[in-house]
C-alpha positions as CSV (number, residue, x, y, z in Angstrom):
1,M,-0.4,-0.4,-0.2
2,N,1.3,3.8,-0.9
3,K,1.3,5.6,2.2
4,W,1.6,8.8,-0.5
5,M,-1.3,7.8,-2.6
6,I,-3.1,7.5,0.5
7,T,-2.4,11.3,1.6
8,A,-2.6,12.1,-1.8
9,A,-6.1,10.8,-1.7
10,G,-6.8,12.0,2.0
11,L,-6.0,15.6,0.4
12,L,-7.9,15.3,-2.8
13,F,-11.1,14.5,-0.3
14,L,-10.5,17.3,2.1
15,T,-10.2,20.0,-0.4
16,T,-13.2,18.5,-2.2
17,G,-14.8,19.8,1.0
18,V,-13.1,23.2,1.5
19,H,-14.0,23.0,-2.6
20,V,-17.9,23.0,-1.6
21,F,-18.8,24.2,1.7
22,L,-16.2,27.1,1.4
23,G,-16.0,27.7,-1.8
24,G,-19.8,27.1,-2.4
25,P,-20.9,30.2,-0.3
26,E,-17.7,32.0,-0.7
27,I,-18.3,32.2,-4.4
28,H,-20.3,29.2,-6.1
29,L,-23.6,31.0,-5.2
30,P,-22.3,34.8,-5.7
31,I,-22.3,34.2,-8.8
32,Q,-25.5,32.3,-9.5
33,E,-27.4,35.2,-6.8
34,S,-26.4,37.5,-9.7
35,E,-27.6,39.4,-12.4
36,L,-25.4,38.5,-15.2
37,A,-26.9,36.6,-17.8
38,P,-28.5,32.8,-17.0
39,S,-25.9,31.8,-19.9
40,V,-22.6,33.5,-18.0
41,R,-24.4,32.1,-14.5
42,A,-25.2,27.9,-16.1
43,V,-21.3,27.9,-18.0
44,G,-20.4,28.7,-14.0
45,A,-22.4,26.0,-12.6
46,V,-21.0,24.0,-15.1
47,I,-17.5,24.5,-14.2
48,W,-18.2,24.9,-10.6
49,H,-19.4,21.1,-11.3
50,A,-17.2,20.2,-13.4
51,V,-14.2,21.2,-10.5
52,T,-16.3,19.2,-7.8
53,V,-16.3,16.6,-10.2
54,I,-12.7,16.5,-11.3
55,L,-11.7,16.6,-7.3
56,L,-14.0,13.6,-6.6
57,V,-12.4,11.6,-8.9
58,F,-8.6,12.2,-8.2
59,G,-9.3,11.3,-4.7
60,G,-10.7,8.0,-5.7
61,A,-8.3,7.5,-8.3
62,C,-4.8,8.4,-5.5
63,A,-6.9,5.7,-4.1
64,W,-6.6,2.8,-6.3
65,L,-3.7,4.0,-6.9
66,A,-2.5,3.3,-4.0
67,S,-2.5,-1.2,-4.4
68,N,-2.4,-0.5,-8.2
69,P,0.5,1.2,-9.5
70,N,-0.3,2.9,-12.7
71,P,2.5,5.7,-13.9
72,P,0.9,6.6,-16.3
73,L,-1.9,7.9,-15.4
74,A,-0.9,9.2,-12.0
75,W,1.3,12.0,-14.6
76,I,-1.8,13.1,-15.9
77,M,-3.5,13.6,-12.5
78,V,0.3,15.4,-11.4
79,A,-0.8,17.7,-15.6
80,V,-3.8,18.4,-13.7
81,Q,-2.9,20.3,-11.0
82,L,-0.2,21.7,-12.4
83,G,-1.9,23.0,-14.8
84,F,-4.5,24.7,-12.4
85,V,-1.0,26.0,-9.9
86,A,-0.4,28.1,-13.1
87,L,-3.3,29.3,-13.7
88,F,-4.3,30.5,-10.2
89,I,-0.5,32.3,-10.0
90,G,-1.4,33.4,-13.4
91,Y,-4.2,34.6,-13.0
92,G,-3.4,35.8,-9.7
93,M,-0.4,37.7,-11.0
94,T,-2.2,39.5,-13.7
95,L,-5.9,40.9,-12.2
96,L,-5.1,41.0,-8.9
97,G,-2.2,42.0,-8.3
98,N,-0.3,39.1,-5.9
99,L,-1.1,35.2,-4.7
100,T,-3.4,35.6,-1.2
101,V,-6.0,36.4,-3.0
102,M,-6.5,32.9,-4.9
103,P,-4.2,30.8,-2.4
104,Q,-5.7,27.5,-4.4
105,W,-2.4,27.1,-5.8
106,I,-0.7,26.1,-2.7
107,I,-2.1,22.9,-2.9
108,F,-2.2,21.6,-5.8
109,M,0.8,22.2,-5.8
110,L,0.9,19.9,-2.5
111,L,-0.6,17.5,-4.4
112,S,1.1,17.4,-7.6
113,A,4.4,16.9,-5.1
114,V,2.2,14.7,-2.9
115,I,1.3,12.1,-5.7
116,A,4.8,12.4,-8.0
117,I,6.9,11.3,-4.0
118,G,4.2,7.9,-4.2
119,L,5.5,7.3,-7.8
120,R,9.1,7.7,-6.8
121,A,8.0,5.6,-4.1
122,D,5.8,2.8,-6.2
123,Q,9.3,2.7,-8.9
124,V,12.1,2.3,-5.6
125,K,9.3,-0.3,-4.1
126,L,9.5,-1.9,-7.8
127,A,12.7,-2.2,-8.2
128,G,13.3,-3.6,-5.2
129,A,11.6,-6.5,-5.9
130,V,12.8,-6.7,-9.8
131,T,16.3,-7.7,-8.1
132,A,15.2,-9.2,-5.4
């Protein structure tokens, strides 16, 4: 059992909770209650819930990866999360002028690192099994 992937799964499920229960009232509900065009509110809702789905699926995938190593899947998850890091940093700096208003990049960077460490742990374990 890969403890790093279990840790990543736990962090992803925790992040999902923060997204839904803290971010929902702060971000999603104000958008939905705004005077924006219904099509804009609908797209906002789809994107909001798509992020929720991604977080849940990635949490489940990390839980599965804990006992079923699959480097390509893990690297795809790292790549998506690093994409989130780039988006939060890029838009934080260009539109807000700082990284503190949207600190979500920190959790996605941490998740990328934990999954990468988990990948390394799988490689070391596999190398040990091959030489034994």
